[in-house]
C-alpha positions as a Markdown table, in Angstrom:
| # | Residue | x | y | z |
|---|---|---|---|---|
| 1 | Met | 4.3 | 18.9 | 8.7 |
| 2 | Thr | 2.3 | 15.8 | 9.6 |
| 3 | Leu | 3.9 | 12.5 | 10.6 |
| 4 | Asn | 2.8 | 11.0 | 7.3 |
| 5 | Lys | 4.4 | 13.7 | 5.3 |
| 6 | Leu | 7.5 | 13.5 | 7.4 |
| 7 | Asp | 7.7 | 9.7 | 6.8 |
| 8 | Ile | 7.4 | 10.3 | 3.0 |
| 9 | Phe | 10.1 | 13.0 | 3.2 |
| 10 | Leu | 12.4 | 10.6 | 5.1 |
| 11 | Val | 11.8 | 7.8 | 2.7 |
| 12 | Met | 12.5 | 10.1 | -0.3 |
| 13 | Met | 15.8 | 11.2 | 1.4 |
| 14 | Leu | 16.7 | 7.5 | 1.8 |
| 15 | Ile | 15.9 | 6.8 | -1.9 |
| 16 | Asp | 18.2 | 9.6 | -2.9 |
| 17 | Tyr | 20.8 | 8.4 | -0.4 |
| 18 | Phe | 20.8 | 4.7 | -1.5 |
| 19 | Thr | 20.7 | 5.6 | -5.2 |
| 20 | Gly | 23.5 | 8.1 | -5.0 |
| 21 | Val | 25.9 | 6.4 | -2.6 |
| 22 | Ser | 28.6 | 3.8 | -3.4 |
| 23 | Arg | 27.7 | 0.4 | -2.0 |
| 24 | Ser | 30.9 | 0.4 | -0.1 |
| 25 | Asp | 29.9 | 3.6 | 1.7 |
| 26 | Ile | 26.7 | 2.3 | 3.1 |
| 27 | Ser | 26.9 | 2.1 | 6.9 |
| 28 | Glu | 25.7 | -0.7 | 9.2 |
| 29 | Gln | 23.0 | 1.7 | 10.5 |
| 30 | Asp | 21.8 | 2.4 | 6.9 |
| 31 | Leu | 21.6 | -1.4 | 6.3 |
| 32 | Glu | 19.6 | -1.9 | 9.5 |
| 33 | Ile | 17.1 | 0.7 | 8.4 |
| 34 | Phe | 16.8 | -0.9 | 5.0 |
| 35 | Tyr | 16.6 | -4.4 | 6.6 |
| 36 | Gly | 13.7 | -3.2 | 8.8 |
| 37 | Leu | 11.9 | -2.1 | 5.6 |
| 38 | Val | 12.6 | -5.5 | 3.9 |
| 39 | Ile | 11.2 | -7.4 | 7.0 |
| 40 | Arg | 8.1 | -5.2 | 7.0 |
| 41 | Asp | 7.6 | -6.0 | 3.3 |
| 42 | Val | 8.0 | -9.8 | 3.9 |
| 43 | Arg | 5.6 | -9.6 | 6.9 |
| 44 | Ser | 3.0 | -7.7 | 4.8 |
| 45 | Lys | 2.8 | -10.8 | 2.4 |
| 46 | Ser | 1.7 | -13.0 | 5.3 |
| 47 | Pro | -2.0 | -14.0 | 5.2 |
| 48 | Asn | -2.4 | -12.7 | 8.8 |
| 49 | Ala | -0.5 | -9.4 | 8.4 |
| 50 | Gln | -1.9 | -6.5 | 10.3 |
| 51 | Asp | -1.6 | -3.6 | 7.9 |
| 52 | Gln | 2.2 | -3.7 | 7.6 |
| 53 | Ser | 2.0 | -2.9 | 3.9 |
| 54 | Leu | 4.6 | -0.5 | 2.6 |
| 55 | Thr | 3.9 | 3.0 | 1.2 |
| 56 | Glu | 4.6 | 3.6 | -2.5 |
| 57 | Ser | 7.8 | 5.5 | -1.5 |
| 58 | Glu | 9.0 | 2.6 | 0.5 |
| 59 | Lys | 8.3 | 0.2 | -2.3 |
| 60 | Ser | 10.1 | 2.6 | -4.6 |
| 61 | Leu | 13.1 | 2.4 | -2.3 |
| 62 | Leu | 13.2 | -1.4 | -2.5 |
| 63 | Tyr | 12.8 | -1.4 | -6.3 |
| 64 | Ser | 15.6 | 1.2 | -6.6 |
| 65 | Asn | 18.0 | -0.9 | -4.6 |
| 66 | Lys | 17.3 | -4.5 | -5.6 |
| 67 | Asp | 20.9 | -5.6 | -4.8 |
| 68 | Ile | 20.6 | -4.4 | -1.2 |
| 69 | Trp | 17.0 | -5.8 | -1.0 |
| 70 | Leu | 18.3 | -9.3 | -2.0 |
| 71 | Tyr | 21.2 | -9.0 | 0.5 |
| 72 | Cys | 18.8 | -8.2 | 3.3 |
| 73 | Leu | 16.5 | -11.1 | 2.3 |
| 74 | Thr | 19.5 | -13.5 | 2.2 |
| 75 | Thr | 20.6 | -12.2 | 5.7 |
| 76 | Ala | 17.0 | -12.6 | 7.0 |
| 77 | Arg | 16.8 | -16.1 | 5.6 |
| 78 | Lys | 20.1 | -17.1 | 7.2 |
| 79 | Ser | 19.0 | -15.7 | 10.6 |
| 80 | Val | 15.7 | -17.7 | 10.5 |
| 81 | Glu | 17.6 | -20.9 | 9.5 |
| 82 | Phe | 20.0 | -20.3 | 12.4 |
| 83 | Gln | 17.1 | -19.9 | 14.8 |
| 84 | Leu | 15.5 | -23.1 | 13.5 |
| 85 | Ser | 18.8 | -24.9 | 14.2 |
| 86 | Gln | 18.9 | -23.6 | 17.7 |
| 87 | His | 15.3 | -24.7 | 18.1 |
| 88 | Arg | 16.2 | -28.3 | 17.2 |
| 89 | Ile | 19.0 | -28.4 | 19.8 |
| 90 | Thr | 16.8 | -26.9 | 22.5 |
| 91 | Met | 14.0 | -29.4 | 21.8 |
| 92 | Arg | 16.4 | -32.3 | 22.1 |
| 93 | Gln | 17.6 | -31.0 | 25.4 |
| 94 | Lys | 14.1 | -30.5 | 26.7 |
| 95 | Lys | 13.1 | -34.0 | 25.7 |
| 96 | Ser | 16.1 | -35.3 | 27.5 |
| 97 | Gln | 15.0 | -33.4 | 30.6 |
| 98 | Ile | 11.6 | -35.1 | 30.5 |
| 99 | Lys | 13.3 | -38.5 | 30.6 |
| 100 | Leu | 15.4 | -37.5 | 33.6 |
| 101 | Ser | 12.5 | -35.7 | 35.4 |
| 102 | Phe | 10.7 | -37.5 | 38.2 |
| 103 | Ser | 8.1 | -34.8 | 39.0 |
| 104 | Asp | 4.9 | -34.6 | 37.1 |
| 105 | Lys | 4.9 | -30.9 | 37.5 |
| 106 | Ser | 8.3 | -30.4 | 35.8 |
| 107 | Lys | 7.3 | -32.8 | 33.0 |
| 108 | Lys | 4.2 | -30.7 | 32.4 |
| 109 | Glu | 6.2 | -27.5 | 32.4 |
| 110 | Ile | 8.6 | -28.9 | 29.9 |
| 111 | Leu | 5.8 | -30.3 | 27.7 |
| 112 | Asp | 4.1 | -26.9 | 27.8 |
| 113 | Tyr | 7.3 | -25.2 | 26.8 |
| 114 | Ile | 7.8 | -27.7 | 23.9 |
| 115 | Asp | 4.2 | -27.0 | 22.7 |
| 116 | Gln | 4.9 | -23.2 | 22.7 |
| 117 | Arg | 8.1 | -23.7 | 20.8 |
| 118 | Glu | 6.5 | -25.9 | 18.2 |
| 119 | Val | 4.0 | -23.2 | 17.5 |
| 120 | Trp | 6.9 | -20.8 | 17.2 |
| 121 | Lys | 8.6 | -23.2 | 14.8 |
| 122 | Ile | 5.5 | -23.4 | 12.5 |
| 123 | Asn | 5.5 | -19.6 | 12.3 |
| 124 | Ala | 9.2 | -19.4 | 11.7 |
| 125 | Val | 8.9 | -21.9 | 8.8 |
| 126 | Lys | 6.1 | -19.9 | 7.3 |
| 127 | Phe | 8.2 | -16.7 | 7.6 |
| 128 | Leu | 11.1 | -18.5 | 6.0 |
| 129 | Ser | 8.9 | -19.5 | 3.1 |
| 130 | Leu | 7.8 | -15.9 | 2.7 |
| 131 | Ile | 11.4 | -14.8 | 2.7 |
| 132 | Glu | 12.4 | -17.4 | 0.1 |
| 133 | Arg | 9.5 | -16.5 | -2.2 |
| 134 | Gln | 10.4 | -12.8 | -2.0 |
| 135 | Gln | 14.1 | -13.7 | -2.6 |
| 136 | Leu | 13.2 | -15.5 | -5.8 |
| 137 | Tyr | 11.1 | -12.5 | -6.9 |
| 138 | Val | 14.0 | -10.1 | -6.4 |
| 139 | Lys | 16.4 | -12.4 | -8.2 |
| 140 | Met | 13.9 | -12.5 | -11.1 |
| 141 | Leu | 13.8 | -8.7 | -11.1 |
| 142 | Leu | 17.6 | -8.5 | -11.1 |
| 143 | Asn | 17.8 | -11.1 | -14.0 |
| 144 | Asp | 15.4 | -9.0 | -16.0 |
| 145 | Glu | 17.8 | -6.0 | -15.7 |
| 146 | Ile | 20.8 | -8.0 | -17.2 |
């Protein structure tokens, strides 16, 4: 069995598992696996994605479990929002350090750090926007089922 066939086999097993199991019986480990799939799906929507697109079986797994898909998207969104909050606090601290710093070298190090973190922030906000867009899409799918 090649790796590709093995992957397909595992995904098909997951589809059967998630469709046949009660939502209260899904373990944390199962959710982590599903969460990883959801994150890969979101990243694949990015303009600079590097071939992270899902296979048809993986897409089928998401569409078969829209409620868990939405849960994972919501969890991812909260995680990114929390990271952005931490970022704001860290940036305030770093800016205060600049004011207290007397050395040009330490000021430069702090400013370089701030520049790097600002690039991270831009990417985090883009990722958050992708999550929110996907979240709205899954909500629309769920509303169509009602």
